[in-house]
C-alpha positions in Angstrom: 15.8 5.0 15.2 15.3 8.0 12.9 13.1 10.8 14.1 9.5 10.3 13.0 7.6 13.0 11.2 4.5 14.4 12.8 2.2 12.3 10.7 4.3 9.2 11.3 4.0 9.8 15.0 0.2 9.9 14.7 0.1 6.6 12.8 2.5 4.9 15.1 0.3 6.0 18.1 -2.8 4.7 16.3 -1.2 1.3 15.6 -0.1 1.1 19.3 -3.7 2.0 20.4 -5.1 -0.9 18.3 -2.5 -3.3 19.6 -2.9 -2.4 23.3 -6.7 -2.1 23.3 -8.5 -4.6 25.5 -11.5 -4.3 23.2 -9.8 -5.5 20.0 -8.2 -8.8 19.2 -5.5 -7.7 16.9 -2.5 -8.7 14.9 -0.3 -5.7 14.1 2.6 -4.8 11.9 5.5 -2.7 13.2 6.6 0.9 13.0 10.3 0.1 13.7 11.4 -0.3 10.1 11.6 2.8 7.9 12.3 3.1 4.2 13.2 6.2 2.2 11.1 9.3 2.2 9.1 10.1 -0.9 11.3 13.1 -1.5 14.3 10.7 -1.6 12.4 8.5 -4.1 11.7 11.3 -6.5 14.8 10.7 -8.7 13.6 7.1 -9.3 10.1 8.3 -10.0 11.2 11.2 -12.3 13.2 8.9 -14.6 10.4 6.4 -15.1 8.8 7.0 -18.5 5.6 5.3 -17.2 4.9 8.3 -15.0 5.7 11.0 -17.7 3.7 14.2 -16.9 2.3 12.6 -13.7 2.3 15.3 -10.9 2.7 14.1 -7.3 0.7 16.3 -5.0 2.8 18.6 -2.9 1.2 17.5 0.4 2.4 14.0 -0.3 5.8 15.0 0.8 4.6 15.8 4.3 1.9 13.2 4.8 3.5 10.1 3.2 4.9 7.5 5.6 8.2 5.7 5.6 7.0 2.6 7.4 7.6 -0.6 5.6 5.2 -2.7 7.7 2.4 -0.5 8.7 -0.9 -2.4 9.2 -3.2 -4.3 11.5 -6.0 -6.9 11.4 -8.5 -6.9 14.2 -11.9 -8.0 15.4 -14.0 -6.7 18.2 -13.8 -8.6 21.5 -16.8 -10.3 23.1 -19.5 -7.9 24.3 -19.0 -5.4 21.5 -20.9 -5.2 18.2 -19.6 -7.6 15.6 -17.0 -5.7 13.6 -13.7 -6.4 11.8 -11.0 -4.3 10.3 -7.8 -4.4 8.4 -5.4 -2.2 6.6 -1.9 -2.5 5.2 -0.4 0.7 3.8 2.4 0.1 1.4 5.6 2.1 1.4 5.5 4.5 -1.6 8.5 2.7 -3.1 6.4 -0.4 -3.3 3.6 1.6 -4.9 5.8 3.2 -7.6 7.7 0.0 -8.2 4.6 -2.0 -9.3 5.3 -2.8 -12.9 1.6 -2.6 -13.9 -1.9 -2.2 -12.6 -4.6 -4.9 -12.1 -5.2 -7.2 -15.1 -8.1 -6.3 -17.4 -11.0 -8.7 -17.7 -11.9 -10.3 -21.0 -13.9 -7.9 -23.1 -12.6 -4.8 -21.4 -12.7 -1.5 -23.4 -9.6 0.4 -24.3 -10.7 3.1 -21.8 -10.9 0.4 -19.1 -7.5 -1.0 -20.0 -6.0 2.5 -19.9 -7.6 3.2 -16.5 -6.2 -0.1 -15.0 -2.8 0.7 -16.4 -2.8 3.9 -14.3 -3.8 2.7 -10.9 -1.4 1.3 -8.3 -2.3 -0.5 -5.1 -1.4 1.2 -1.8 -3.7 -0.3 0.8 -5.2 -3.8 1.1 -6.3 -6.6 3.4 -3.6 -9.3 3.0 -4.0 -11.0 6.4 -7.7 -11.8 6.1 -8.0 -12.0 2.3 -11.1 -9.9 2.5 -10.6 -8.6 -1.0 -10.7 -4.9 -0.3 -8.1 -2.8 -2.0 -7.3 0.9 -2.5 -5.4 2.4 -5.4 -3.9 5.7 -6.3 -4.3 6.7 -9.9 -1.1 8.0 -11.5 -2.8 9.9 -14.3 -0.9 12.5 -16.3 -1.7 16.2 -15.7 -4.3 15.5 -13.0 -4.1 16.9 -9.5 -4.9 15.9 -6.9 -4.3 12.3 -7.8 -7.5 10.2 -7.7 -8.1 7.5 -5.1 -10.1 4.4 -6.1 -11.5 1.6 -4.0 -12.1 -2.0 -5.1 -14.3 -4.6 -3.4 -15.8 -8.0 -4.2 -19.3 -6.4 -4.0 -21.2 -5.5 -7.2 -20.0 -1.9 -7.4 -19.0 0.6 -10.1 -19.6 0.2 -13.8 -19.3 1.9 -17.2 -17.2 3.5 -18.3 -14.9 2.2 -15.6 -14.3 -1.5 -14.9 -16.8 -3.2 -12.6 -15.8 -3.4 -9.0 -14.1 0.0 -8.7 -15.4 3.2 -7.1 -13.8 6.6 -7.0 -13.3 8.0 -3.5 -14.0 11.6 -2.7 -10.7 11.9 -0.8 -7.1 12.6 -1.4 -4.2 10.3 -0.4 -3.4 12.4 2.6 -7.1 12.5 3.7 -7.2 8.7 3.2 -4.4 8.3 5.7 -6.2 10.7 8.1 -9.3 8.6 7.8 -7.4 5.5 8.8 -6.6 7.1 12.1 -10.3 7.3 12.8 -11.6 4.1 11.3 -8.6 1.8 12.1 -9.4 0.0 8.8 -13.0 -1.0 9.8 -14.3 -3.1 6.9 -16.2 -0.9 4.4 -15.1 2.5 5.8 -14.1 3.5 2.3 -17.7 3.5 1.2 -18.3 6.5 3.4 -16.2 8.5 1.0 -17.9 7.4 -2.2 -21.0 8.4 -4.1 -23.0 5.3 -3.3 -26.1 4.1 -1.6 -25.6 1.5 1.1 -29.3 0.5 1.3 -29.0 -2.7 -0.7 -28.6 -6.1 0.8 -25.1 -6.6 -0.6 -23.9 -4.0 1.9 -25.7 -5.0 5.0 -22.7 -6.6 6.7 -20.5 -3.6 5.9 -23.2 -1.3 7.3 -23.4 -3.3 10.4 -19.6 -3.1 10.9 -19.8 0.7 10.4 -22.6 1.1 12.8 -20.6 -1.0 15.3 -17.6 1.2 14.8 -19.7 4.4 15.4 -21.2 2.9 18.5 -18.0 1.5 20.1 -15.1 3.6 18.9 -16.1 6.9 20.7 -15.7 4.9 23.9 -12.6 3.0 22.8 -10.8 5.9 21.2 -12.3 9.0 22.9 -9.6 11.3 21.5 -11.4 11.2 18.1 -14.6 12.9 16.9 -16.7 10.4 15.0 -19.5 12.9 14.2 -18.4 13.4 10.6 -18.3 9.7 9.9 -21.8 9.2 11.5 -23.1 11.9 9.2 -21.5 10.3 6.1 -23.1 6.9 7.0 -26.6 8.4 7.5 -26.3 10.2 4.2 -25.9 6.8 2.4 -28.7 5.0 4.1 
């Protein structure tokens, strides 16, 4: 097996911790299969007219992962607060190879159609079908590239399509956050400008509270203080 980068080692260890934890009932992917590095994919990317003048952030070269099956779905074992999580991080080839973004709804504005044409899925919840998805926006002459979150909840709005929220986070920071949250449902809201006081978010708030109660004991190598502060700021 090829030598893993420092960031790949961190994510492989995180996936192993989920899989082996006696406190989580988990179904996990694998870190055994590696694809090409993002640097090796650049010739393909640079000759694609769809990404003309799109600038890939330099730190993507060191933080991006070569795993082709990185992800997990889990639920908390009996005796812990009710909580669930899932993530499935796509290899960057599968991100860049998507022929188009999500379809526009009837009546979408030209701005909304343009926005949807620029975003590409990179993380989602395929095992559970929970409907949460994260996108990177391949927008010309913008750096760092924007990260957007979509949920089935009533979020977002004009001028953007309903259901999408911009995250205050870069792609590399998103991957770092996965090491902490393990994909707990709704963790992405902690990095958006949104209030979680409404009833629509109660279940997600409960999962996040459960994470912040249980994870410091389950994964003591991590500091959950910043996430606790982010949740409190949105309540």
